[in-house]
C-alpha positions in Angstrom: -2.2 -17.7 26.6 -5.5 -16.3 26.0 -5.0 -13.8 28.9 -1.7 -12.7 27.5 -3.1 -12.2 24.0 -5.9 -10.1 25.4 -3.8 -7.9 27.5 -1.4 -7.3 24.5 -4.3 -6.4 22.3 -6.1 -3.9 24.6 -3.8 -0.8 23.7 -4.7 -1.2 19.9 -6.9 1.5 18.5 -9.9 -0.7 18.2 -13.1 -0.5 16.1 -14.4 2.6 14.4 -17.2 2.8 17.0 -14.8 3.1 19.9 -14.9 7.0 20.1 -18.7 6.5 20.5 -18.3 4.1 23.4 -15.8 6.5 25.1 -18.4 9.4 24.7 -21.1 7.3 26.3 -18.7 6.2 29.1 -17.5 9.7 29.8 -21.0 11.2 29.8 -22.5 8.3 31.9 -19.8 9.0 34.4 -20.4 12.8 34.8 -24.1 12.9 34.2 -27.3 11.1 35.1 -27.4 8.0 32.8 -31.2 8.3 32.4 -30.7 11.8 30.7 -28.1 10.6 28.1 -30.9 10.1 25.5 -32.0 13.7 25.8 -35.5 14.8 26.8 -38.5 16.4 25.0 -38.2 14.3 21.7 -41.3 14.6 19.5 -42.2 12.8 16.3 -40.3 14.4 13.5 -37.4 15.5 15.6 -33.9 14.8 14.3 -32.0 12.4 16.3 -29.0 14.6 15.8 -30.6 17.1 18.2 -29.6 14.9 21.2 -25.9 14.2 20.5 -23.4 13.7 23.4 -19.9 15.2 23.1 -16.5 14.3 24.5 -13.5 16.1 23.4 -13.7 16.1 19.5 -16.2 13.2 19.5 -19.9 13.4 19.0 -22.3 10.5 19.3 -26.0 9.8 20.0 -26.7 6.8 22.2 -28.5 4.3 19.9 -28.2 1.2 22.4 -30.6 0.2 25.1 -29.9 1.9 28.5 -28.2 -1.1 30.4 -25.1 -0.7 28.3 -24.7 2.9 29.7 -24.9 1.6 33.3 -22.2 -0.9 32.3 -19.9 1.7 30.7 -20.4 4.3 33.5 -18.0 2.4 36.0 -15.3 2.5 33.2 -15.8 6.3 33.0 -15.6 6.6 36.8 -12.4 4.5 36.9 -10.9 6.5 34.2 -11.7 9.9 35.9 -10.3 8.6 39.2 -7.0 7.4 37.4 -6.7 10.8 35.7 -7.7 13.0 38.6 -10.9 14.1 36.9 -9.2 15.3 33.8 -10.8 12.7 31.4 -8.2 13.4 28.6 -8.5 10.8 25.9 -5.6 8.5 25.9 -4.4 4.9 25.3 -5.5 4.3 29.0 -9.1 5.1 28.1 -8.9 2.7 25.2 -7.6 -0.1 27.4 -10.4 0.5 30.0 -13.1 0.6 27.4 -11.9 -2.6 25.7 -11.3 -4.1 29.1 -15.0 -4.1 29.9 -16.0 -6.8 27.4 -12.9 -8.7 28.5 -14.3 -8.9 32.0 -17.6 -10.0 30.8 -15.7 -12.7 28.7 -14.0 -14.0 31.8 -17.3 -14.1 33.5 -18.8 -16.1 30.6 -16.0 -18.6 30.8 -16.7 -19.1 34.5 -20.4 -19.7 33.7 -19.5 -22.0 30.8 -17.3 -24.1 33.1 -19.8 -24.2 35.9 -22.8 -25.1 33.8 -21.1 -27.7 31.6 -19.3 -29.4 34.5 -22.8 -30.1 35.8 -24.5 -31.1 32.6 -21.6 -32.6 30.5 -18.8 -33.3 32.9 -15.4 -31.7 33.7 -13.7 -32.8 30.4 -16.4 -31.2 28.3 -16.4 -28.1 30.5 -12.6 -27.6 30.3 -12.7 -28.2 26.4 -15.5 -25.4 26.2 -13.5 -23.0 28.1 -10.4 -23.5 26.0 -12.5 -23.4 22.9 -13.8 -19.9 23.8 -10.8 -18.4 25.6 -8.4 -19.3 22.8 -10.9 -18.6 20.1 -9.6 -16.0 17.5 -13.0 -14.5 16.9 -13.4 -13.8 20.6 -9.9 -12.3 20.7 -10.5 -10.1 17.7 -14.0 -8.9 18.8 -13.4 -7.9 22.4 -9.7 -7.3 22.9 -8.7 -6.0 19.5 -11.9 -4.3 18.3 -13.4 -3.5 21.7 -16.9 -4.6 20.4 -19.4 -4.8 23.3 -21.1 -8.1 22.1 -19.8 -9.9 25.3 -21.8 -7.6 27.5 -25.1 -9.0 26.1 -23.8 -12.6 25.5 -23.1 -13.3 29.2 -26.8 -12.6 30.3 -28.1 -14.4 27.3 -26.0 -17.6 28.1 -27.0 -17.2 31.7 -30.7 -17.2 30.8 -30.3 -20.4 28.8 -28.6 -21.9 31.9 -31.3 -20.8 34.1 -34.1 -21.8 31.8 -32.9 -25.4 31.7 -32.1 -25.5 35.4 -35.6 -24.7 36.8 -35.0 -21.0 37.5 -37.6 -19.2 35.3 -37.7 -15.8 36.9 -33.9 -15.6 36.6 -34.1 -16.7 33.0 -36.7 -14.1 32.2 -34.6 -11.3 34.0 -31.3 -12.4 32.3 -32.7 -12.5 28.7 -34.3 -9.1 29.3 -31.0 -7.7 30.6 -29.3 -9.1 27.4 -31.9 -7.3 25.1 -31.5 -4.1 27.1 -27.8 -4.2 26.6 -27.9 -4.9 22.8 -31.0 -5.6 20.8 -29.3 -8.7 19.2 -30.3 -10.4 22.6 -33.8 -10.8 21.3 -32.7 -13.4 18.9 -32.0 -15.8 21.8 -35.5 -15.3 23.3 -36.9 -18.3 21.2 -34.4 -20.6 22.7 -35.2 -19.3 26.2 -38.8 -19.8 25.7 -38.3 -23.4 24.4 -36.1 -24.1 27.4 -38.7 -22.9 29.9 -41.4 -24.8 28.1 -39.7 -28.1 28.0 -37.3 -28.2 31.1 -39.6 -29.4 34.0 -43.0 -30.7 34.8 -45.3 -30.1 31.8 -48.0 -29.3 34.2 -46.1 -26.3 35.4 -45.4 -24.8 32.0 -47.7 -21.8 32.5 -46.4 -21.1 35.9 -42.8 -21.1 34.6 -43.7 -18.7 31.8 -45.5 -16.5 34.4 -42.5 -16.4 36.7 -40.2 -15.7 33.6 -42.4 -12.8 32.6 -42.3 -11.4 36.2 -38.4 -11.6 36.1 -38.4 -9.8 32.9 -40.8 -7.1 34.1 -38.7 -6.5 37.2 -35.5 -6.0 35.2 -37.3 -3.8 32.6 -38.6 -1.5 35.4 -35.2 -1.3 37.0 -33.4 -0.5 33.8 -35.9 1.5 31.7 -37.9 3.1 34.7 -35.3 5.8 35.5 -35.4 6.8 31.7 -39.2 7.0 31.9 -39.1 9.1 35.0 -36.6 11.5 33.5 -39.0 12.0 30.7 -36.8 10.6 28.1 -38.9 7.8 27.1 -39.7 8.9 23.6 -36.0 9.9 23.1 -35.1 6.2 23.9 -37.7 5.0 21.5 -36.4 7.1 18.7 -32.9 6.3 19.5 -33.4 2.5 19.2 -35.5 3.0 16.1 -32.6 4.5 14.5 -31.0 1.1 14.4 -33.7 -0.1 12.1 -33.1 2.9 9.7 -29.9 2.1 8.1 -29.5 3.4 4.6 -27.7 0.4 3.1 -28.9 -3.0 2.6 -26.0 -4.5 4.4 -23.2 -2.7 6.4 -20.1 -5.1 5.9 -22.2 -7.9 6.9 -21.0 -10.5 4.2 -24.2 -12.5 3.8 -27.0 -13.2 1.2 -27.7 -9.4 0.7 -24.0 -8.7 0.2 -24.2 -11.1 -2.9 -27.6 -9.9 -4.1 -26.5 -6.2 -3.9 -23.5 -7.0 -6.0 -25.5 -8.7 -8.6 -27.9 -5.9 -8.6 -25.0 -3.4 -9.5 -23.8 -5.9 -12.2 -27.2 -6.1 -13.7 -27.4 -2.3 -13.7 -24.1 -2.0 -15.4 -25.2 -4.4 -18.1 -28.4 -2.4 -18.7 -26.4 0.7 -19.1 -24.1 -0.7 -21.6 -21.1 -0.7 -19.1 -18.8 -3.6 -18.7 -20.7 -5.9 -16.5 -17.8 -8.2 -16.2 -15.6 -5.3 -14.8 -18.2 -4.5 -12.3 -18.7 -8.1 -11.3 -15.0 -8.7 -10.9 -14.6 -5.3 -9.1 -15.0 -4.4 -5.3 -18.4 -5.0 -3.8 -20.0 -1.7 -2.9 -22.8 -1.1 -0.3 -26.1 -0.7 -2.0 -28.6 1.9 -0.5 -32.2 1.0 -0.1 -33.2 4.1 -2.0 -31.1 3.1 -5.0 -32.5 -0.5 -5.0 -36.0 1.0 -4.9 -35.3 3.2 -7.9 -34.4 0.0 -9.8 -37.6 -1.7 -8.9 -36.8 -3.3 -5.6 -38.6 -1.1 -2.9 -39.3 -3.6 -0.1 -35.8 -5.1 0.5 -35.9 -4.0 4.2 -39.2 -5.8 4.7 -38.1 -8.8 2.7 -34.9 -9.2 4.7 -36.8 -9.0 7.9 -39.3 -11.7 6.7 -36.4 -14.0 5.6 -34.6 -13.7 8.9 -37.9 -14.3 10.8 -38.5 -17.4 8.8 -35.2 -18.7 9.4 -35.4 -18.1 13.2 -38.9 -19.6 13.3 -37.8 -22.8 11.3 -34.9 -23.3 13.8 -37.2 -23.0 16.7 -40.0 -25.3 15.3 -37.3 -27.9 14.4 -35.8 -27.9 17.9 -39.1 -27.2 19.6 -38.8 -30.3 21.9 -35.2 -29.0 23.2 -34.8 -29.2 27.0 -31.1 -29.8 27.5 -28.6 -26.8 27.7 -26.7 -27.9 24.5 -29.9 -28.1 22.5 -31.4 -24.7 23.5 -27.9 -23.1 23.1 -27.9 -24.6 19.5 -31.4 -23.1 18.7 -30.0 -19.7 20.0 -26.9 -20.0 17.8 -28.9 -20.8 14.8 -31.3 -17.9 15.3 -28.3 -15.5 15.4 -26.9 -17.1 12.3 -30.2 -16.8 10.5 -30.4 -13.2 11.2 -26.7 -12.6 10.1 -27.2 -14.4 6.9 -30.8 -13.6 5.8 -31.5 -10.2 7.5 -30.7 -6.9 5.9 -28.7 -4.0 7.6 -26.3 -6.6 9.2 -22.9 -5.4 10.5 -19.7 -7.4 10.5 -19.9 -8.3 14.2 -23.5 -9.4 14.3 -22.8 -13.1 14.0 -20.6 -13.0 17.1 -23.2 -14.3 19.5 -23.6 -17.6 17.6 -20.0 -18.5 18.4 -20.2 -18.8 22.2 -23.5 -20.5 22.0 -22.1 -23.0 19.5 -19.2 -23.6 22.1 -21.9 -24.7 24.5 -23.6 -26.9 21.9 -20.3 -28.5 20.7 -19.2 -29.4 24.2 -21.9 -32.1 24.3 -22.7 -32.7 20.6 -19.4 -32.8 18.6 -21.1 -32.6 15.2 -21.5 -28.9 15.8 -17.7 -28.5 16.1 -17.3 -27.9 12.3 -20.1 -25.4 12.4 -18.2 -23.6 15.4 -14.9 -23.7 13.3 -16.7 -22.3 10.2 -18.4 -19.5 12.2 -15.2 -18.6 14.0 -13.2 -18.5 10.8 -16.0 -16.2 9.1 -16.2 -13.9 12.0 -12.3 -13.7 12.3 -11.9 -12.9 8.5 -14.8 -10.3 8.6 -13.3 -8.5 11.5 -9.8 -8.5 9.9 -11.2 -6.6 6.9 -12.4 -3.6 9.1 -10.3 -3.6 12.2 -7.3 -1.0 12.2 -4.0 -2.1 13.6 -2.4 1.4 13.9 -3.3 5.0 14.5 -3.9 5.6 10.7 -6.4 2.7 10.5 -4.9 0.4 7.8 -6.8 -2.7 7.2 -5.2 -6.0 8.1 -6.6 -7.8 5.0 -7.0 -6.7 1.5 -10.2 -7.5 -0.5 -8.1 -7.7 -3.7 -6.1 -10.8 -2.9 -8.6 -13.0 -4.9 -9.8 -12.8 -8.4 -13.2 -11.8 -7.1 -13.6 -9.5 -4.2 -12.6 -11.6 -1.1 -15.7 -10.4 0.9 -18.0 -11.7 -2.0 -16.4 -15.2 -1.5 -16.7 -14.9 2.2 -20.4 -14.1 1.8 -20.9 -17.2 -0.2 -19.1 -19.3 2.4 -21.3 -17.8 5.0 -24.5 -18.7 3.1 -23.2 -22.3 2.6 -22.3 -22.6 6.2 -25.8 -21.5 7.2 -27.3 -24.3 5.1 -25.0 -26.8 6.7 -25.8 -25.4 10.2 -29.4 -25.9 9.5 -28.8 -29.5 8.3 -26.9 -30.4 11.5 -29.5 -28.7 13.8 -32.3 -30.7 12.1 -30.5 -34.0 12.4 -29.4 -33.5 16.0 -32.9 -32.4 17.0 -34.5 -35.4 15.4 -31.9 -37.7 17.2 -32.5 -36.1 20.5 -36.3 -36.5 20.0 -35.8 -40.2 19.2 -33.8 -40.7 22.4 
C-alpha cells in the first residue's frame, strides 16, 4: 500500500522548490558538480551573480555539495531517457521525486535490520509499517519531493553505527548527513552521546578520534573537489544565505509564528486600528527588519539561543543514553527544539524528528503519542503549502476555523514540544535507574 501510494503521487507537481532541484540536477549532469557554486566570489558579492539556469528556471545552489552528487545521477538518467534533450516534463518530476523515495526505501531496510537486532522482529516490523505508511513521509517525499530523506538516511545510519561500536562509520555518516542538508547538524549531539556511552568507558577518547577521522575523510571527499575548483568561498557564501532569511519564520508554525502574530496585533492596537480584526485575520510573515523598527532588533539571535538551549537541555537530560532508541529520541528532540524555538523555520524542517521517533517508539511505546502528534503536525503543515494541480491550489484553507488555522497549529506544536520534553525526561530517568 505504501509503495502504491508513493508511485501514484510521483507525477503530482510537487513543492515550490522542485524547479530549483531540477535546475541543480540538470547542471550537475552536464557540468562539473564542483563548479556549480560558481568561482571567484569575494566578500560583498551578490549571490545572484552565481545562479544556474535550466529552461525558464533560475536557481542558486544553497545546499551543501553532497546533495548535488546525489541529484546528478537523476539528471544523467533523465538525459539518457530523453536522448539528451533534457526538456522539462512530468518524467523529470517523477525522477526528481523518486530520489527521496529511494532513500526512504533504504531507510526502512536500515530500520528493519537495526531494530530486529536491538528490539526483535515484531518491533522491527512495526517500525517499518509506522514509517512506510506514515502520511507525513508520503506527503514530504512522494507528493512534495522534499529532499529530507536524503539526509535522514545517513543520520539514522550514524546513530546505528555509534551504538554498534563503529565510530569511524558514525562520524562519516553524520558528516554526510550535514553535507547533504544543514539540518543534519541537529543530530550530532545524539551521535556524540552514543559514541561516548556505547562501549568501554576507557576507550571513549579513542572512539571520538576514530569518529573525527571518519568525518574528516568524508569532508575531504565531498568538499575537496569544490576547494580544488576554487569555489570554496562561493560555497561558504551560498550556505550562509540560508541563515539570512528576511522573515522570522517561513511557514514554520512554531513559537515565532505566534509571537509574530501578536506583534502585528499590538502594532494595530497602537495605531488605533482594529486589533481584534488583525488578531482574527490571517497570520502574516513578519520581517526581521520590521520587528527591529518596533523595538525588537535581535530576534534572529534570540531564536538561535532558544533553539540551542532546547537542544542542550535534551542532550543533558539524556546524557547517559547508550541504546539506539534512546539516542534516536535525543536526535528527534533536538530537531523538534529547532523547529519550535528557532527562527527562520520552514514547513518541512520538523520532518527528521518523525523517523527518529519511529526508532524510539519501537522500543519505548510512550513515544508513540509524540510520534502521532509530530506526524499530524507535519502532514497538516504540508497540506497548507503543497499544490495538487498545475495551478497550485492549496489542499487546505487557513480560514476553516475562527482563528487562522495555522495559528492553532502553531499552538499545538508548542504544546506537543512541552509534552515531548516531559516524555524524554521521564524515559531518560527511567533508563538511568535501570
